[in-house]
PQR file of N, CA, C, O and H, with PARSE charges and radii, in Angstrom:
ATOM      1  N   ASN A   1      94.005-179.394 -84.001 -0.4000 1.5000
ATOM      2  CA  ASN A   1      94.504-180.720 -83.652 -0.0000 2.0000
ATOM      3  C   ASN A   1      93.993-181.592 -82.418  0.5500 1.7000
ATOM      4  O   ASN A   1      94.150-182.808 -82.308 -0.5500 1.4000
ATOM      5  N   ASP A   2      93.405-180.819 -81.584 -0.4000 1.5000
ATOM      6  CA  ASP A   2      92.540-181.675 -80.241 -0.0000 2.0000
ATOM      7  C   ASP A   2      91.181-182.238 -81.163  0.5500 1.7000
ATOM      8  O   ASP A   2      90.766-183.397 -81.146 -0.5500 1.4000
ATOM      9  H   ASP A   2      93.277-179.831 -81.674  0.4000 1.0000
ATOM     10  N   THR A   3      90.681-181.244 -81.865 -0.4000 1.5000
ATOM     11  CA  THR A   3      89.366-181.998 -82.261 -0.0000 2.0000
ATOM     12  C   THR A   3      89.694-183.151 -83.115  0.5500 1.7000
ATOM     13  O   THR A   3      89.051-184.195 -83.009 -0.5500 1.4000
ATOM     14  H   THR A   3      91.018-180.303 -81.878  0.4000 1.0000
ATOM     15  N   ARG A   4      90.929-182.984 -84.190 -0.4000 1.5000
ATOM     16  CA  ARG A   4      91.322-184.133 -84.719 -0.0000 2.0000
ATOM     17  C   ARG A   4      91.445-185.633 -83.944  0.5500 1.7000
ATOM     18  O   ARG A   4      90.999-186.738 -84.252 -0.5500 1.4000
ATOM     19  H   ARG A   4      91.451-182.136 -84.276  0.4000 1.0000
ATOM     20  N   LEU A   5      92.285-185.147 -82.756 -0.4000 1.5000
ATOM     21  CA  LEU A   5      92.460-186.545 -82.015 -0.0000 2.0000
ATOM     22  C   LEU A   5      91.434-187.058 -81.340  0.5500 1.7000
ATOM     23  O   LEU A   5      91.500-188.246 -81.024 -0.5500 1.4000
ATOM     24  H   LEU A   5      92.648-184.249 -82.506  0.4000 1.0000
ATOM     25  N   GLU A   6      90.333-186.316 -80.995 -0.4000 1.5000
ATOM     26  CA  GLU A   6      89.019-186.649 -80.707 -0.0000 2.0000
ATOM     27  C   GLU A   6      88.102-187.520 -81.688  0.5500 1.7000
ATOM     28  O   GLU A   6      87.364-188.473 -81.440 -0.5500 1.4000
ATOM     29  H   GLU A   6      90.279-185.351 -81.252  0.4000 1.0000
ATOM     30  N   THR A   7      88.380-186.911 -82.801 -0.4000 1.5000
ATOM     31  CA  THR A   7      87.729-187.501 -83.904 -0.0000 2.0000
ATOM     32  C   THR A   7      88.038-188.807 -84.227  0.5500 1.7000
ATOM     33  O   THR A   7      87.185-189.677 -84.398 -0.5500 1.4000
ATOM     34  H   THR A   7      88.979-186.136 -83.002  0.4000 1.0000
ATOM     35  N   TRP A   8      89.502-189.013 -84.336 -0.4000 1.5000
ATOM     36  CA  TRP A   8      90.327-190.315 -84.359 -0.0000 2.0000
ATOM     37  C   TRP A   8      89.762-191.102 -83.233  0.5500 1.7000
ATOM     38  O   TRP A   8      89.473-192.264 -83.521 -0.5500 1.4000
ATOM     39  H   TRP A   8      90.196-188.306 -84.197  0.4000 1.0000
ATOM     40  N   GLU A   9      89.522-190.682 -81.894 -0.4000 1.5000
ATOM     41  CA  GLU A   9      89.203-191.487 -81.077 -0.0000 2.0000
ATOM     42  C   GLU A   9      87.896-192.278 -81.069  0.5500 1.7000
ATOM     43  O   GLU A   9      87.706-193.455 -80.766 -0.5500 1.4000
ATOM     44  H   GLU A   9      89.756-189.739 -81.660  0.4000 1.0000
ATOM     45  N   CYS A  10      87.006-191.296 -81.495 -0.4000 1.5000
ATOM     46  CA  CYS A  10      85.699-191.701 -81.425 -0.0000 2.0000
ATOM     47  C   CYS A  10      85.731-192.750 -82.672  0.5500 1.7000
ATOM     48  O   CYS A  10      85.116-193.813 -82.589 -0.5500 1.4000
ATOM     49  H   CYS A  10      87.160-190.339 -81.742  0.4000 1.0000
ATOM     50  N   PHE A  11      86.431-192.420 -83.759 -0.4000 1.5000
ATOM     51  CA  PHE A  11      86.516-193.190 -85.023 -0.0000 2.0000
ATOM     52  C   PHE A  11      86.858-194.913 -84.795  0.5500 1.7000
ATOM     53  O   PHE A  11      86.253-195.876 -85.267 -0.5500 1.4000
ATOM     54  H   PHE A  11      86.931-191.556 -83.827  0.4000 1.0000
ATOM     55  N   SER A  12      88.114-194.875 -83.849 -0.4000 1.5000
ATOM     56  CA  SER A  12      88.752-196.076 -83.608 -0.0000 2.0000
ATOM     57  C   SER A  12      87.745-196.813 -82.480  0.5500 1.7000
ATOM     58  O   SER A  12      87.615-198.037 -82.450 -0.5500 1.4000
ATOM     59  H   SER A  12      88.605-194.093 -83.465  0.4000 1.0000
ATOM     60  N   ALA A  13      87.103-195.975 -81.626 -0.4000 1.5000
ATOM     61  CA  ALA A  13      86.070-196.627 -80.894 -0.0000 2.0000
ATOM     62  C   ALA A  13      84.855-197.222 -81.425  0.5500 1.7000
ATOM     63  O   ALA A  13      84.384-198.257 -80.954 -0.5500 1.4000
ATOM     64  H   ALA A  13      87.209-194.981 -81.650  0.4000 1.0000
ATOM     65  N   GLY A  14      84.326-196.572 -82.418 -0.4000 1.5000
ATOM     66  CA  GLY A  14      83.593-196.636 -83.422 -0.0000 2.0000
ATOM     67  C   GLY A  14      83.745-198.320 -83.925  0.5500 1.7000
ATOM     68  O   GLY A  14      82.974-199.260 -83.737 -0.5500 1.4000
ATOM     69  H   GLY A  14      84.709-195.731 -82.800  0.4000 1.0000
ATOM     70  N   ILE A  15      85.201-198.253 -84.704 -0.4000 1.5000
ATOM     71  CA  ILE A  15      85.406-199.260 -85.224 -0.0000 2.0000
ATOM     72  C   ILE A  15      85.558-200.825 -84.225  0.5500 1.7000
ATOM     73  O   ILE A  15      85.104-201.908 -84.596 -0.5500 1.4000
ATOM     74  H   ILE A  15      85.827-197.488 -84.857  0.4000 1.0000
ATOM     75  N   ALA A  16      86.230-200.608 -83.050 -0.4000 1.5000
ATOM     76  CA  ALA A  16      86.207-201.654 -82.204 -0.0000 2.0000
ATOM     77  C   ALA A  16      84.921-202.024 -81.773  0.5500 1.7000
ATOM     78  O   ALA A  16      84.727-203.232 -81.632 -0.5500 1.4000
ATOM     79  H   ALA A  16      86.599-199.729 -82.750  0.4000 1.0000
ATOM     80  N   ARG A  17      83.883-201.144 -81.504 -0.4000 1.5000
ATOM     81  CA  ARG A  17      82.698-201.543 -81.132 -0.0000 2.0000
ATOM     82  C   ARG A  17      82.150-202.425 -82.377  0.5500 1.7000
ATOM     83  O   ARG A  17      81.534-203.463 -82.133 -0.5500 1.4000
ATOM     84  H   ARG A  17      84.041-200.163 -81.619  0.4000 1.0000
ATOM     85  N   THR A  18      82.335-202.083 -83.474 -0.4000 1.5000
ATOM     86  CA  THR A  18      81.454-202.703 -84.618 -0.0000 2.0000
ATOM     87  C   THR A  18      82.001-204.020 -84.763  0.5500 1.7000
ATOM     88  O   THR A  18      81.186-204.901 -85.036 -0.5500 1.4000
ATOM     89  H   THR A  18      82.835-201.239 -83.672  0.4000 1.0000
ATOM     90  N   GLN A  19      83.482-204.420 -84.610 -0.4000 1.5000
ATOM     91  CA  GLN A  19      84.109-205.666 -84.550 -0.0000 2.0000
ATOM     92  C   GLN A  19      83.771-206.383 -83.579  0.5500 1.7000
ATOM     93  O   GLN A  19      83.762-207.590 -83.820 -0.5500 1.4000
ATOM     94  H   GLN A  19      84.144-203.704 -84.387  0.4000 1.0000
ATOM     95  N   GLN A  20      83.428-206.002 -82.351 -0.4000 1.5000
ATOM     96  CA  GLN A  20      83.029-206.523 -80.976 -0.0000 2.0000
ATOM     97  C   GLN A  20      81.437-206.986 -81.215  0.5500 1.7000
ATOM     98  O   GLN A  20      80.982-207.987 -80.661 -0.5500 1.4000
ATOM     99  H   GLN A  20      83.435-205.021 -82.156  0.4000 1.0000
ATOM    100  N   ILE A  21      80.740-206.241 -81.999 -0.4000 1.5000
ATOM    101  CA  ILE A  21      79.301-206.557 -82.335 -0.0000 2.0000
ATOM    102  C   ILE A  21      79.398-207.879 -83.346  0.5500 1.7000
ATOM    103  O   ILE A  21      78.623-208.830 -83.241 -0.5500 1.4000
ATOM    104  H   ILE A  21      81.109-205.428 -82.450  0.4000 1.0000
ATOM    105  N   GLN A  22      80.267-207.817 -84.158 -0.4000 1.5000
ATOM    106  CA  GLN A  22      80.184-208.701 -85.420 -0.0000 2.0000
ATOM    107  C   GLN A  22      80.897-210.220 -84.592  0.5500 1.7000
ATOM    108  O   GLN A  22      80.413-211.344 -84.725 -0.5500 1.4000
ATOM    109  H   GLN A  22      80.897-207.045 -84.243  0.4000 1.0000
ATOM    110  N   SER A  23      81.935-209.940 -83.883 -0.4000 1.5000
ATOM    111  CA  SER A  23      82.311-211.259 -83.371 -0.0000 2.0000
ATOM    112  C   SER A  23      81.162-212.000 -82.431  0.5500 1.7000
ATOM    113  O   SER A  23      81.045-213.224 -82.379 -0.5500 1.4000
ATOM    114  H   SER A  23      82.328-209.027 -83.775  0.4000 1.0000
ATOM    115  N   TYR A  24      80.503-211.258 -81.850 -0.4000 1.5000
ATOM    116  CA  TYR A  24      79.452-211.771 -80.777 -0.0000 2.0000
ATOM    117  C   TYR A  24      78.308-212.143 -81.872  0.5500 1.7000
ATOM    118  O   TYR A  24      77.593-213.110 -81.612 -0.5500 1.4000
ATOM    119  H   TYR A  24      80.598-210.263 -81.893  0.4000 1.0000
ATOM    120  N   LYS A  25      78.128-211.537 -82.901 -0.4000 1.5000
ATOM    121  CA  LYS A  25      76.781-212.120 -83.633 -0.0000 2.0000
ATOM    122  C   LYS A  25      77.590-213.665 -84.075  0.5500 1.7000
ATOM    123  O   LYS A  25      76.943-214.711 -84.020 -0.5500 1.4000
ATOM    124  H   LYS A  25      78.710-210.751 -83.113  0.4000 1.0000
ATOM    125  N   GLN A  26      78.772-213.661 -84.424 -0.4000 1.5000
ATOM    126  CA  GLN A  26      79.561-214.830 -85.046 -0.0000 2.0000
ATOM    127  C   GLN A  26      79.403-215.795 -83.672  0.5500 1.7000
ATOM    128  O   GLN A  26      78.851-216.896 -83.694 -0.5500 1.4000
ATOM    129  H   GLN A  26      79.298-212.811 -84.469  0.4000 1.0000
ATOM    130  N   PHE A  27      79.853-215.320 -82.758 -0.4000 1.5000
ATOM    131  CA  PHE A  27      79.740-216.157 -81.680 -0.0000 2.0000
ATOM    132  C   PHE A  27      78.366-216.812 -81.309  0.5500 1.7000
ATOM    133  O   PHE A  27      78.325-218.033 -81.160 -0.5500 1.4000
ATOM    134  H   PHE A  27      80.301-214.427 -82.740  0.4000 1.0000
ATOM    135  N   LYS A  28      77.204-216.023 -81.149 -0.4000 1.5000
ATOM    136  CA  LYS A  28      76.014-216.564 -81.214 -0.0000 2.0000
ATOM    137  C   LYS A  28      75.416-217.504 -82.274  0.5500 1.7000
ATOM    138  O   LYS A  28      74.610-218.392 -81.996 -0.5500 1.4000
ATOM    139  H   LYS A  28      77.237-215.031 -81.270  0.4000 1.0000
ATOM    140  N   LYS A  29      75.959-217.192 -83.743 -0.4000 1.5000
ATOM    141  CA  LYS A  29      75.756-217.993 -84.413 -0.0000 2.0000
ATOM    142  C   LYS A  29      76.316-219.475 -84.316  0.5500 1.7000
ATOM    143  O   LYS A  29      75.628-220.496 -84.340 -0.5500 1.4000
ATOM    144  H   LYS A  29      76.614-216.471 -83.969  0.4000 1.0000
ATOM    145  N   ASP A  30      77.566-219.406 -84.213 -0.4000 1.5000
ATOM    146  CA  ASP A  30      78.168-220.774 -83.811 -0.0000 2.0000
ATOM    147  C   ASP A  30      77.633-221.307 -82.863  0.5500 1.7000
ATOM    148  O   ASP A  30      77.467-222.526 -82.893 -0.5500 1.4000
ATOM    149  H   ASP A  30      78.125-218.577 -84.193  0.4000 1.0000
ATOM    150  N   HIS A  31      77.212-220.542 -81.749 -0.4000 1.5000
ATOM    151  CA  HIS A  31      76.501-221.293 -80.435 -0.0000 2.0000
ATOM    152  C   HIS A  31      74.982-222.211 -80.901  0.5500 1.7000
ATOM    153  O   HIS A  31      74.609-223.312 -80.499 -0.5500 1.4000
ATOM    154  H   HIS A  31      77.348-219.551 -81.724  0.4000 1.0000
ATOM    155  N   ILE A  32      74.408-221.384 -81.770 -0.4000 1.5000
ATOM    156  CA  ILE A  32      73.357-221.948 -82.312 -0.0000 2.0000
ATOM    157  C   ILE A  32      73.424-222.940 -82.858  0.5500 1.7000
ATOM    158  O   ILE A  32      72.820-223.946 -82.486 -0.5500 1.4000
ATOM    159  H   ILE A  32      74.712-220.489 -82.097  0.4000 1.0000
ATOM    160  N   ALA A  33      74.064-222.893 -83.718 -0.4000 1.5000
ATOM    161  CA  ALA A  33      74.659-224.044 -84.631 -0.0000 2.0000
ATOM    162  C   ALA A  33      74.831-225.166 -83.518  0.5500 1.7000
ATOM    163  O   ALA A  33      73.949-226.008 -83.344 -0.5500 1.4000
ATOM    164  H   ALA A  33      74.555-222.075 -84.020  0.4000 1.0000
ATOM    165  N   LYS A  34      75.839-225.147 -82.876 -0.4000 1.5000
ATOM    166  CA  LYS A  34      75.976-226.135 -81.903 -0.0000 2.0000
ATOM    167  C   LYS A  34      75.039-227.111 -81.174  0.5500 1.7000
ATOM    168  O   LYS A  34      74.946-228.334 -81.072 -0.5500 1.4000
ATOM    169  H   LYS A  34      76.555-224.464 -83.017  0.4000 1.0000
ATOM    170  N   ILE A  35      74.236-225.779 -80.604 -0.4000 1.5000
ATOM    171  CA  ILE A  35      73.021-226.417 -79.813 -0.0000 2.0000
ATOM    172  C   ILE A  35      72.035-227.263 -80.758  0.5500 1.7000
ATOM    173  O   ILE A  35      71.732-228.396 -80.382 -0.5500 1.4000
ATOM    174  H   ILE A  35      74.312-224.785 -80.687  0.4000 1.0000
ATOM    175  N   LYS A  36      71.529-226.776 -81.948 -0.4000 1.5000
ATOM    176  CA  LYS A  36      71.099-227.341 -83.132 -0.0000 2.0000
ATOM    177  C   LYS A  36      71.690-228.916 -83.452  0.5500 1.7000
ATOM    178  O   LYS A  36      70.935-229.876 -83.601 -0.5500 1.4000
ATOM    179  H   LYS A  36      71.776-225.856 -82.254  0.4000 1.0000
ATOM    180  N   ARG A  37      73.250-229.007 -83.532 -0.4000 1.5000
ATOM    181  CA  ARG A  37      73.532-230.124 -84.004 -0.0000 2.0000
ATOM    182  C   ARG A  37      73.353-231.067 -82.698  0.5500 1.7000
ATOM    183  O   ARG A  37      72.828-232.170 -82.847 -0.5500 1.4000
ATOM    184  H   ARG A  37      73.864-228.227 -83.411  0.4000 1.0000
ATOM    185  N   HIS A  38      73.862-230.564 -81.192 -0.4000 1.5000
ATOM    186  CA  HIS A  38      73.260-231.360 -80.146 -0.0000 2.0000
ATOM    187  C   HIS A  38      72.149-231.789 -80.028  0.5500 1.7000
ATOM    188  O   HIS A  38      72.051-232.950 -79.633 -0.5500 1.4000
ATOM    189  H   HIS A  38      74.289-229.667 -81.071  0.4000 1.0000
ATOM    190  N   PHE A  39      70.986-231.067 -80.305 -0.4000 1.5000
ATOM    191  CA  PHE A  39      69.416-231.712 -80.663 -0.0000 2.0000
ATOM    192  C   PHE A  39      69.514-232.684 -81.267  0.5500 1.7000
ATOM    193  O   PHE A  39      69.120-233.751 -80.795 -0.5500 1.4000
ATOM    194  H   PHE A  39      71.065-230.124 -80.626  0.4000 1.0000
ATOM    195  N   LYS A  40      70.061-232.592 -82.468 -0.4000 1.5000
ATOM    196  CA  LYS A  40      69.701-233.596 -83.890 -0.0000 2.0000
ATOM    197  C   LYS A  40      70.301-234.927 -83.368  0.5500 1.7000
ATOM    198  O   LYS A  40      69.738-235.978 -83.672 -0.5500 1.4000
ATOM    199  H   LYS A  40      70.381-231.726 -82.852  0.4000 1.0000
ATOM    200  N   ILE A  41      71.422-234.935 -82.592 -0.4000 1.5000
ATOM    201  CA  ILE A  41      72.055-236.069 -82.158 -0.0000 2.0000
ATOM    202  C   ILE A  41      71.081-236.601 -81.297  0.5500 1.7000
ATOM    203  O   ILE A  41      70.528-237.673 -81.545 -0.5500 1.4000
ATOM    204  H   ILE A  41      71.880-234.081 -82.344  0.4000 1.0000
ATOM    205  N   GLU A  42      70.830-235.919 -80.293 -0.4000 1.5000
ATOM    206  CA  GLU A  42      69.852-236.276 -79.063 -0.0000 2.0000
ATOM    207  C   GLU A  42      68.314-237.019 -79.627  0.5500 1.7000
ATOM    208  O   GLU A  42      67.601-237.868 -79.091 -0.5500 1.4000
ATOM    209  H   GLU A  42      71.279-235.049 -80.092  0.4000 1.0000
ATOM    210  N   TRP A  43      68.196-236.341 -80.835 -0.4000 1.5000
ATOM    211  CA  TRP A  43      66.850-236.926 -81.301 -0.0000 2.0000
ATOM    212  C   TRP A  43      66.870-238.182 -81.883  0.5500 1.7000
ATOM    213  O   TRP A  43      65.966-239.013 -81.792 -0.5500 1.4000
ATOM    214  H   TRP A  43      68.775-235.651 -81.270  0.4000 1.0000
ATOM    215  N   ARG A  44      68.286-238.353 -82.695 -0.4000 1.5000
ATOM    216  CA  ARG A  44      68.569-239.723 -83.195 -0.0000 2.0000
ATOM    217  C   ARG A  44      68.490-240.651 -82.271  0.5500 1.7000
ATOM    218  O   ARG A  44      68.020-241.762 -82.516 -0.5500 1.4000
ATOM    219  H   ARG A  44      69.020-237.678 -82.768  0.4000 1.0000
ATOM    220  N   PHE A  45      68.997-240.258 -80.961 -0.4000 1.5000
ATOM    221  CA  PHE A  45      69.214-241.403 -79.808 -0.0000 2.0000
ATOM    222  C   PHE A  45      67.771-241.726 -79.354  0.5500 1.7000
ATOM    223  O   PHE A  45      67.579-242.902 -79.043 -0.5500 1.4000
ATOM    224  H   PHE A  45      69.378-239.355 -80.762  0.4000 1.0000
ATOM    225  N   LEU A  46      66.711-240.863 -79.263 -0.4000 1.5000
ATOM    226  CA  LEU A  46      65.370-241.074 -78.794 -0.0000 2.0000
ATOM    227  C   LEU A  46      64.647-242.022 -78.987  0.5500 1.7000
ATOM    228  O   LEU A  46      63.514-242.041 -78.506 -0.5500 1.4000
ATOM    229  H   LEU A  46      66.867-239.908 -79.515  0.4000 1.0000
TER
END
């Protein structure tokens, strides 16, 4: 049952990592969209 616990810990760590990466990608996407929107507004005023 020790191995099962270790496997479970690795498994949940892997899931946590995946969720972290996905939320980071989403954050980056939102951030880039924000920057693009900002530059569009800037260009309009130039």
